[in-house]
N, C-alpha and C positions, 0 to 999 in steps of 0.2 A: 869304418876299417880303415887302419890305414895299409897302403900296399907293403906286403912283404918283400923284402931281400933276398936272394939266391945265398943261402950260405954253403956252397960251396959243397955240400953232400951230392954224391952222384944216384940217382936213382934208377936202376936197372928198367927196361923197357916192359911195361904192361902186357899180361896175356889177358887178352878181354875175351874173356868163357860167358857164357851165354847168361848167369846168372850176375855175372859184372854190370854189362851192359843193360839188363833189366835191373837194375839197382841205378844205373847212370841217367836213364829214358824216364822212373821218375823221380829223380830230381829236378830233372828238366823241366819235367809237369808240374812242376810249384809256381803257383803263380809270381814268388818273386823272380824264381828262373827265367821263368818262358817270355816275361816280359821283355827283359835287360835282352834275354838271347832273341828271343823271335821279332820284337818290334810288340808294341800297344795295339790292341784293337780299336777301342773309342781315344780319339784328338783329345780331349778334357782328360785324360788318364796322366799322371804324373808318373816320372819315373824315378826310381828308387834313389837313384844317387848314385849307386857303386858301377863301375866299371865291368866290362865283359871280363876282364883278368880276375875281378876277386869273384865273380861268380862263379868262374870255374875252381879258381880255391877254394871257396864254399862247399863246392861239390864234391871233389876231391877228398875235403875232410870231411865228408860224408859217407864217402864210397871206401875211402883210403887211410881209415883214422890215423894208424899208426905209422906209415908211410909219409903222410901229409903232416905230422909232426916233424918228420927228420926235416922234410927237407917243403914247403908248401909251394914254390914258389914252379920248384920240376913237378908236380904231384899238380899243379894247376896246368901246366904244359901238356903233361900228360892225358889230361883229360878233354882239354881243345883238343 
């Protein structure tokens, strides 16, 4: 997945409700996201090849699909 460039569309600050926090935690718990963000448990396990920035953008796409389609970079920063 290629890194997306900021397209200049401003995204307002996200108001993190309990529901949004739980949705984000569910995304963090996914094995492919957890390994990248928190590190691997076993030495022999290979990383996914994605950067943390890409993982944040993918999580933003899952939690905020409409806003992510407007500005993926800004939404990745919001999730970070």
